[in-house]
RODO-2510 file (C-alpha; in nm, 4 decimals, decimal comma):
residues 338
     n   res          X          Y          Z
     1     m     6,0798    -4,6387    13,0802
     2     g     5,7088    -4,5742    13,1640
     3     s     5,7536    -4,7593    13,4897
     4     r     6,0512    -4,5815    13,5834
     5     a     5,8898    -4,2409    13,5217
     6     a     5,5986    -4,3377    13,6981
     7     l     5,8200    -4,4489    14,0092
     8     k     6,0325    -4,1358    13,9880
     9     t     5,6957    -3,9235    13,9913
    10     t     5,5495    -4,1021    14,2804
    11     a     5,8894    -4,0617    14,4764
    12     s     5,9095    -3,6930    14,3866
    13     a     5,5560    -3,6403    14,5104
    14     t     5,6192    -3,8153    14,8539
    15     l     5,9382    -3,6276    14,9143
    16     a     5,7543    -3,3075    14,8449
    17     l     5,4902    -3,3880    15,0832
    18     a     5,7421    -3,4721    15,3299
    19     l     5,9427    -3,1393    15,2784
    20     a     5,6171    -2,9328    15,2870
    21     a     5,5380    -3,0616    15,6526
    22     f     5,6623    -2,7823    15,8268
    23     c     5,5229    -2,5141    15,5625
    24     p     5,1464    -2,5556    15,6419
    25     g     4,8908    -2,3561    15,4660
    26     a     5,0953    -2,0951    15,2946
    27     a     4,8292    -2,0261    15,0384
    28     a     4,5457    -2,0324    15,2900
    29     a     4,7660    -1,8284    15,5410
    30     a     4,7896    -1,5353    15,2840
    31     e     4,4170    -1,5419    15,2729
    32     w     4,3111    -1,6060    15,6331
    33     r     4,4525    -1,4330    15,9550
    34     a     4,4114    -1,6205    16,2934
    35     p     4,2195    -1,4355    16,5519
    36     r     4,4325    -1,2479    16,8179
    37     t     4,4564    -1,2867    17,1877
    38     p     4,4843    -0,9584    17,3776
    39     d     4,8673    -0,9632    17,3609
    40     g     4,8815    -0,9848    16,9829
    41     r     4,9539    -1,3321    16,9274
    42     p     4,7527    -1,6248    16,7131
    43     d     4,4866    -1,7494    16,9401
    44     l     4,5228    -2,1298    16,9875
    45     g     4,2819    -2,1550    17,2678
    46     g     3,9910    -2,3954    17,2793
    47     a     3,9488    -2,7935    17,2438
    48     w     4,1054    -2,9476    16,9504
    49     a     4,0521    -3,3130    16,8137
    50     n     4,2689    -3,5215    16,6175
    51     a     4,0689    -3,8373    16,5949
    52     t     4,1360    -3,9980    16,2578
    53     l     4,1774    -4,3401    16,0718
    54     t     4,5195    -4,2348    15,9891
    55     p     4,7612    -4,4469    16,1983
    56     f     5,0575    -4,2975    16,3672
    57     e     5,2780    -4,5309    16,1904
    58     r     5,2155    -4,6633    15,8328
    59     q     5,0565    -4,9980    15,8272
    60     k     5,0069    -5,2845    15,5589
    61     d     4,6991    -5,1080    15,4102
    62     f     4,9026    -4,8462    15,2231
    63     k     5,2495    -4,8192    15,0551
    64     d     5,2982    -4,4479    15,0251
    65     l     5,2355    -4,1413    15,2138
    66     a     4,9929    -4,0004    15,0059
    67     v     4,6768    -4,1855    14,9436
    68     p     4,4805    -4,1328    14,6099
    69     e     4,1354    -3,9557    14,6857
    70     a     3,9141    -4,2439    14,5307
    71     e     4,0938    -4,5146    14,7446
    72     a     4,0766    -4,2849    15,0674
    73     l     3,7068    -4,2516    15,0309
    74     a     3,6838    -4,6203    14,9900
    75     y     3,8688    -4,6766    15,2942
    76     d     3,6811    -4,4128    15,4804
    77     r     3,3470    -4,5715    15,4154
    78     k     3,4714    -4,9155    15,5257
    79     w     3,6123    -4,7996    15,8397
    80     v     3,4652    -4,4954    15,9907
    81     g     3,2972    -4,5560    16,3152
    82     i     3,4592    -4,8949    16,3700
    83     v     3,7547    -4,9812    16,6106
    84     r     3,9960    -5,2068    16,4334
    85     q     4,1091    -5,4656    16,6732
    86     e     4,2363    -5,8253    16,6166
    87     k     4,1565    -5,9343    16,9752
    88     d     3,8563    -5,7837    17,1298
    89     p     3,7474    -6,0008    17,4336
    90     v     3,5556    -5,7539    17,5984
    91     g     3,3691    -5,6177    17,3392
    92     q     3,5092    -5,2837    17,2849
    93     a     3,3947    -5,2527    16,9204
    94     d     3,0336    -5,2907    17,0413
    95     t     3,0213    -5,0885    17,3636
    96     e     3,2618    -4,7888    17,3057
    97     w     3,2190    -4,4814    17,0970
    98     p     3,5190    -4,5061    16,8666
    99     e     3,6558    -4,1434    16,7520
   100     t     3,7705    -4,1914    16,4069
   101     g     3,6982    -3,8626    16,2812
   102     d     3,5793    -3,8068    15,9358
   103     g     3,8312    -4,0731    15,7938
   104     l     4,1930    -4,0477    15,6964
   105     t     4,3283    -3,7009    15,7652
   106     r     4,3619    -3,4572    15,4749
   107     v     4,6848    -3,2556    15,4941
   108     r     4,6831    -2,9801    15,2328
   109     d     4,3920    -3,1542    15,0777
   110     v     4,5648    -3,4997    15,0204
   111     a     4,4796    -3,8115    15,2364
   112     r     4,7642    -3,9362    15,4442
   113     s     4,8485    -4,3239    15,5408
   114     s     5,0448    -4,2255    15,8530
   115     w     5,1171    -3,9177    16,0572
   116     i     5,4911    -3,9876    16,0202
   117     v     5,6335    -3,8165    15,7081
   118     q     5,9943    -3,8993    15,7639
   119     p     6,1291    -4,1601    15,7276
   120     a     5,9746    -4,2486    15,3968
   121     d     5,8523    -4,5747    15,5117
   122     g     5,6375    -4,4039    15,7817
   123     k     5,8022    -4,6045    16,0918
   124     i     5,9613    -4,4961    16,4035
   125     p     6,3148    -4,5553    16,3393
   126     w     6,4179    -4,7630    16,6557
   127     t     6,7873    -4,8527    16,6618
   128     a     6,8294    -5,2507    16,6467
   129     k     6,9092    -5,2414    17,0297
   130     a     6,6191    -5,0339    17,1152
   131     r     6,3900    -5,2604    16,9113
   132     a     6,5175    -5,5952    17,0678
   133     w     6,4827    -5,4110    17,4196
   134     n     6,1190    -5,3124    17,3421
   135     k     6,0255    -5,6708    17,2527
   136     v     6,1843    -5,7868    17,5872
   137     q     5,9927    -5,5217    17,7836
   138     g     5,6562    -5,6158    17,5897
   139     e     5,6806    -5,9652    17,6643
   140     a     5,7814    -5,9054    18,0313
   141     m     5,4574    -5,6947    18,0710
   142     e     5,2838    -6,0376    18,0184
   143     t     5,4199    -6,1619    18,3665
   144     r     5,5147    -5,8640    18,5784
   145     f     5,2451    -5,8743    18,8372
   146     d     5,4328    -5,8769    19,1667
   147     h     5,4145    -5,5100    19,2469
   148     p     5,2107    -5,2087    19,1267
   149     e     5,5265    -5,0018    19,0182
   150     e     5,6150    -5,2955    18,7489
   151     r     5,3120    -5,2112    18,5710
   152     p     5,3081    -4,9588    18,2677
   153     l     5,2389    -4,5784    18,3464
   154     a     4,9130    -4,5627    18,1573
   155     e     4,7826    -4,8626    18,3568
   156     r     4,8531    -4,6788    18,6878
   157     c     4,6967    -4,3633    18,5565
   158     l     5,0250    -4,1510    18,5780
   159     w     5,0765    -4,0781    18,1992
   160     s     4,9150    -4,1612    17,8478
   161     r     5,1242    -4,1403    17,5536
   162     q     4,8318    -3,9508    17,3783
   163     a     4,9225    -3,6446    17,5754
   164     g     5,2883    -3,6727    17,4213
   165     p     5,4942    -3,5104    17,3192
   166     p     5,4191    -3,5569    17,0475
   167     l     5,0629    -3,5719    17,0631
   168     r     4,8532    -3,8528    16,9433
   169     s     4,5176    -3,9845    16,9123
   170     g     4,3347    -4,2959    17,0345
   171     p     4,0090    -4,4611    16,9594
   172     d     3,8342    -4,2794    17,2517
   173     l     4,0826    -4,0217    17,3645
   174     s     4,1519    -3,7829    17,0912
   175     v     4,0468    -3,4426    17,2474
   176     h     4,3251    -3,1681    17,3555
   177     l     4,2156    -2,8328    17,5313
   178     f     4,4437    -2,5399    17,4930
   179     v     4,4399    -2,2661    17,7535
   180     q     4,6646    -1,9898    17,6392
   181     t     4,7936    -1,6859    17,8228
   182     a     5,0571    -1,4247    17,7463
   183     d     5,3403    -1,6407    17,8845
   184     h     5,2092    -1,9903    17,9109
   185     l     5,0123    -2,2502    17,7314
   186     a     4,8421    -2,5180    17,9083
   187     i     4,7690    -2,8427    17,7032
   188     v     4,5132    -3,0744    17,8683
   189     t     4,4800    -3,4357    17,7015
   190     e     4,1544    -3,6156    17,7633
   191     a     4,3763    -3,9197    17,8133
   192     n     4,6047    -3,7789    18,0994
   193     p     4,5665    -3,6707    18,4591
   194     m     4,7688    -3,3438    18,4560
   195     p     4,8349    -3,0570    18,2096
   196     r     5,1625    -3,0009    18,0213
   197     i     5,2564    -2,6396    18,0843
   198     v     5,4537    -2,4716    17,7987
   199     r     5,6563    -2,1646    17,9132
   200     l     5,6396    -1,9041    17,6446
   201     g     5,9713    -1,7361    17,6118
   202     g     6,1182    -1,9116    17,8826
   203     t     6,4561    -2,1370    17,9143
   204     h     6,4865    -2,4870    18,0172
   205     q     6,5374    -2,5410    18,3889
   206     p     6,8616    -2,7505    18,4444
   207     g     6,7734    -3,0856    18,6486
   208     v     6,4121    -3,0796    18,6114
   209     r     6,2672    -3,3726    18,4785
   210     p     5,8571    -3,3602    18,5018
   211     w     5,6415    -3,5941    18,3452
   212     m     5,6137    -3,5189    17,9565
   213     g     5,9274    -3,3127    17,9774
   214     d     6,0180    -2,9565    18,0331
   215     s     5,8548    -2,7545    17,7676
   216     i     5,9231    -2,3860    17,6437
   217     g     5,7751    -2,2111    17,3431
   218     r     5,8510    -1,9397    17,0880
   219     w     5,6641    -1,7608    16,8198
   220     d     5,7943    -1,8078    16,4590
   221     g     5,5273    -1,5566    16,2868
   222     e     5,2107    -1,7370    16,2811
   223     t     5,3598    -2,0562    16,4337
   224     l     5,4296    -2,1522    16,8042
   225     v     5,7254    -2,3695    16,8126
   226     v     5,7495    -2,5629    17,1315
   227     e     6,0654    -2,7593    17,2368
   228     t     6,0332    -3,0267    17,5136
   229     v     6,3447    -3,2084    17,6747
   230     g     6,4182    -3,4294    17,9692
   231     p     6,1117    -3,6226    18,0124
   232     h     6,0693    -3,8013    18,3523
   233     p     6,3137    -4,1010    18,4067
   234     l     6,0204    -4,3641    18,4335
   235     q     5,8840    -4,2145    18,0852
   236     s     6,2071    -4,2520    17,8938
   237     r     6,3573    -4,5811    17,9564
   238     g     6,5519    -4,7410    17,7033
   239     p     6,8093    -5,0534    17,6464
   240     d     7,0797    -4,8590    17,8461
   241     g     6,8680    -4,7208    18,1245
   242     d     6,7211    -4,3543    18,1470
   243     a     6,7161    -4,2240    17,7866
   244     g     6,5735    -3,9032    17,8453
   245     a     6,8755    -3,6909    17,8949
   246     t     6,9321    -3,6861    17,5193
   247     h     6,5537    -3,6724    17,4140
   248     k     6,4059    -3,3684    17,2421
   249     v     6,0698    -3,3253    17,0661
   250     t     6,0018    -3,0001    16,8641
   251     e     5,6339    -2,9199    16,7915
   252     r     5,4942    -2,6578    16,5637
   253     f     5,1262    -2,5348    16,6042
   254     t     4,9808    -2,3305    16,3224
   255     r     4,6424    -2,2051    16,2770
   256     t     4,5441    -2,2581    15,9212
   257     g     4,1679    -2,1927    15,9265
   258     p     3,8670    -2,1064    16,1535
   259     d     3,8273    -2,4694    16,2816
   260     e     4,1747    -2,6121    16,1844
   261     l     4,5018    -2,6331    16,3386
   262     h     4,7940    -2,7846    16,1713
   263     y     5,0249    -2,9640    16,4102
   264     a     5,4020    -3,0937    16,2966
   265     f     5,6642    -3,2472    16,5094
   266     t     6,0442    -3,3565    16,5143
   267     v     6,1590    -3,6337    16,7336
   268     e     6,5319    -3,6691    16,8457
   269     n     6,7101    -3,9196    17,0773
   270     p     7,0067    -4,1043    16,9527
   271     a     6,9740    -4,3436    17,2586
   272     l     6,6630    -4,4690    17,1145
   273     y     6,6498    -4,3879    16,7222
   274     a     6,8824    -4,4399    16,4253
   275     q     6,7724    -4,1031    16,2856
   276     r     6,5404    -3,8101    16,3893
   277     w     6,1981    -3,8573    16,2724
   278     q     5,9053    -3,6056    16,1865
   279     g     5,5251    -3,6081    16,1535
   280     e     5,2230    -3,3973    16,1023
   281     t     4,8479    -3,4101    16,1077
   282     v     4,5609    -3,1703    16,1166
   283     m     4,3442    -3,0840    16,4243
   284     k     3,9831    -2,9914    16,4045
   285     r     3,7583    -2,7765    16,6350
   286     s     3,6225    -3,0355    16,8827
   287     k     3,2610    -3,1110    16,8090
   288     g     3,2052    -3,2130    17,1770
   289     p     3,3429    -3,1181    17,5376
   290     l     3,6437    -3,2360    17,7158
   291     y     3,5601    -3,5318    17,9378
   292     e     3,6886    -3,5721    18,3013
   293     y     3,9620    -3,7910    18,3145
   294     a     3,8668    -4,0084    18,5892
   295     c     4,1147    -4,2939    18,5580
   296     h     4,2189    -4,3394    18,9074
   297     e     4,1514    -4,6773    19,0033
   298     g     4,4978    -4,7769    18,8400
   299     n     4,6608    -4,5425    19,0731
   300     y     4,4998    -4,6011    19,4068
   301     g     4,3476    -4,9500    19,3546
   302     l     4,6088    -5,1282    19,1639
   303     e     4,7423    -5,2734    19,4898
   304     n     4,4145    -5,4115    19,5976
   305     i     4,3747    -5,5711    19,2525
   306     l     4,6944    -5,7426    19,2884
   307     r     4,6254    -5,8435    19,6216
   308     g     4,3021    -5,9929    19,5074
   309     g     4,4836    -6,1875    19,2539
   310     r     4,7407    -6,3288    19,4980
   311     v     4,4168    -6,4183    19,7222
   312     a     4,2514    -6,6038    19,4262
   313     e     4,5995    -6,7844    19,3612
   314     a     4,6145    -6,9022    19,7062
   315     e     4,2646    -7,0226    19,7247
   316     a     4,3166    -7,2155    19,3935
   317     k     4,6450    -7,3798    19,5081
   318     a     4,4882    -7,4839    19,8551
   319     q     4,1662    -7,6397    19,6423
   320     a     4,4276    -7,8174    19,4273
   321     q     4,6119    -7,9499    19,7236
   322     a     4,2939    -8,0516    19,8953
   323     d     4,1476    -8,2235    19,5711
   324     a     4,4856    -8,4260    19,5427
   325     g     4,4772    -8,5367    19,9203
   326     g     4,0865    -8,5736    19,9247
   327     k     4,0374    -8,3407    20,2213
   328     a     3,8882    -8,0017    20,2495
   329     p     4,1049    -7,6829    20,2195
   330     a     4,2033    -7,5457    20,5452
   331     g     4,1484    -7,1695    20,5844
   332     g     4,4439    -6,9408    20,6206
   333     a     4,5592    -6,5916    20,6243
   334     a     4,5340    -6,3906    20,3050
   335     p     4,8811    -6,3194    20,1555
   336     a     5,0438    -5,9959    20,2336
   337     a     4,9835    -5,7029    19,9873
   338     p     5,2165    -5,7188    19,7040
***
């Protein structure tokens, strides 16, 4: 009976955490009021960082959403400042500045094992068809080098998933700059070449499919609710082609302290997911500036990178043929650009 009671208590606590995801800082909000913009709205402006050891999806280190504080502190001491990579051929862990924040994210003073709070396992609920398609696409990326447009968007410096929606973090790309006016909010992510523009009080524009989707916002008391639909077709591929027509992300931004911003989101897309899924985290005032996103070589130089690869392959083939025939390789024109 004791084990059953403990299990029931743990399950109830996890469910309570998940249900509370979209009611952030109720007690704190009663004691603290966010500063106002000239039009009287909560001021979200400034640079916010979501660097954390808490992964987007729950990993094998933890079983439940809530992490006991003693266990969380031990985990933080072990991993803060370290890039965890199974494979590190270029020495990233030694040469970059990993942004792990202060450790696991605490939401309402409870350490979290994942951003995702629903489903209960902390995983993105891909459909079986989408999961199989993702696997095939991932394996194909290992061999698709015949044309620049076959490479991933991030590699081409066109879009990075940290920019969202939903917003995410990375080991060195976790700062987001919010620029707020009476009728717009611009979100500039350190890992993306362009801002996401949220039209406050606007309506969706039919047929418009910008990078990161079409975002509109409305105020719900102290919370800015942002709804994004219709991401660019190249950003929303699925097993049946373009999956962006049914894609919707709803984000909630709430100031809960002088240096704290609560962020929650819901993602819906029946073409990709078996159910809608939800997540939340806490963003902190950035301790440093937003650096220039200088990723341009993938956009402008990828053609030359691939051309160089083709030249190297041609030279290696000619050398192999010469070695086999005992003759010096004959010169020849470089292959055409991919």
